[in-house]
C-alpha positions in Angstrom: -44.4 -1.9 22.3 -42.3 1.2 21.9 -39.9 0.0 24.5 -39.5 -3.4 22.7 -38.8 -1.5 19.4 -36.1 0.7 21.0 -34.5 -2.4 22.7 -34.5 -4.2 19.3 -32.8 -1.2 17.6 -30.2 -1.0 20.4 -29.4 -4.7 20.0 -29.1 -4.4 16.2 -26.8 -1.3 16.6 -24.6 -3.1 19.2 -24.4 -6.2 16.9 -23.4 -4.0 14.0 -20.7 -2.3 16.0 -19.3 -5.6 17.2 -19.3 -7.1 13.8 -17.7 -4.2 12.0 -14.1 -5.0 12.9 -14.6 -8.6 12.1 -16.4 -8.1 8.8 -14.7 -4.8 7.9 -11.6 -4.1 6.0 -8.4 -5.9 6.9 -5.2 -4.0 6.1 -2.7 -6.4 7.8 -2.7 -8.9 4.9 -0.3 -6.6 3.2 2.0 -6.1 6.2 5.7 -6.8 5.7 8.6 -5.9 3.6 8.2 -5.6 -0.2 11.3 -5.3 -2.4 12.0 -4.8 -6.1 15.3 -4.7 -8.0 14.7 -2.7 -11.1 17.1 -3.2 -14.0 18.6 -0.2 -15.9 16.7 1.1 -18.9 17.4 4.0 -21.2 18.9 6.8 -19.2 18.0 5.2 -15.9 20.4 3.3 -13.7 19.3 0.2 -11.7 17.1 0.9 -8.7 16.2 -0.9 -5.5 12.7 -0.3 -4.1 12.0 -1.2 -0.5 8.6 -0.7 1.1 7.6 -1.6 4.6 3.8 -2.0 5.1 2.3 -1.8 8.6 -1.4 -1.7 8.9 -2.7 0.7 6.3 0.6 2.7 6.0 3.8 2.2 4.1 7.3 3.7 4.3 10.0 3.0 1.9 12.8 4.2 -0.3 14.1 4.1 -3.8 17.8 3.9 -4.2 19.6 4.5 -7.5 22.7 6.2 -8.8 21.3 9.6 -7.7 21.0 8.4 -4.1 18.1 7.4 -2.0 14.7 9.0 -1.9 12.2 8.2 0.8 8.4 7.8 0.3 5.4 7.0 2.3 1.7 6.6 1.8 -1.5 4.7 2.7 -2.7 1.3 1.5 -6.4 0.7 1.1 -8.2 -2.6 1.8 -7.8 -3.7 -1.8 -4.0 -3.1 -1.8 -4.0 0.1 -3.7 -1.7 3.0 -2.7 -0.2 6.1 -4.2 3.4 7.2 -3.8 4.9 10.5 -4.4 8.5 10.4 -5.9 10.5 13.0 -7.7 7.6 15.4 -7.7 5.3 13.0 -9.4 2.6 10.5 -8.2 2.5 6.8 -9.0 -0.1 4.2 -8.3 1.0 1.1 -6.4 -0.9 -2.2 -6.1 0.0 -4.8 -3.5 -1.2 -8.4 -4.2 -0.8 -11.6 -2.3 2.9 -12.0 -3.1 3.8 -9.2 -5.6 3.5 -5.5 -5.9 3.5 -3.4 -9.1 4.1 0.3 -9.8 5.9 2.6 -12.2 8.8 4.6 -11.0 8.3 8.2 -12.0 11.4 10.4 -12.6 12.6 13.1 -15.0 14.6 10.7 -17.3 12.3 7.7 -17.8 9.4 5.9 -16.3 9.9 2.2 -15.6 7.5 -0.6 -14.6 8.3 -2.3 -11.3 7.4 -5.8 -10.2 8.5 -6.6 -6.7 7.9 -9.4 -4.1 6.9 -9.7 -0.5 10.1 -10.2 1.6 12.4 -9.5 -1.3 
């Protein structure tokens, strides 16, 4: 009886391990290039935000009249990420076709709405 119990536990464990990647979190649904063109506001000049998502990581840049600043971070399974720019953190959310964030900087904070593929 003990042998049957151990065998059943092993089968359940193996099934759980095999099912985990299929039923687990899928990060690749956010893969690709995401682009936003942000209009000027207040003391801020226009900006272009470009983020490339691959798996659960993103790399990107914000280009404005002050030059280009790179950024990177991690995307969770729900499409949430955090970027660090100009010494401040900002939340990012990737959806099916759009992403949203707020560009932090010393002069002003602007909402950003971008698209997959630009």
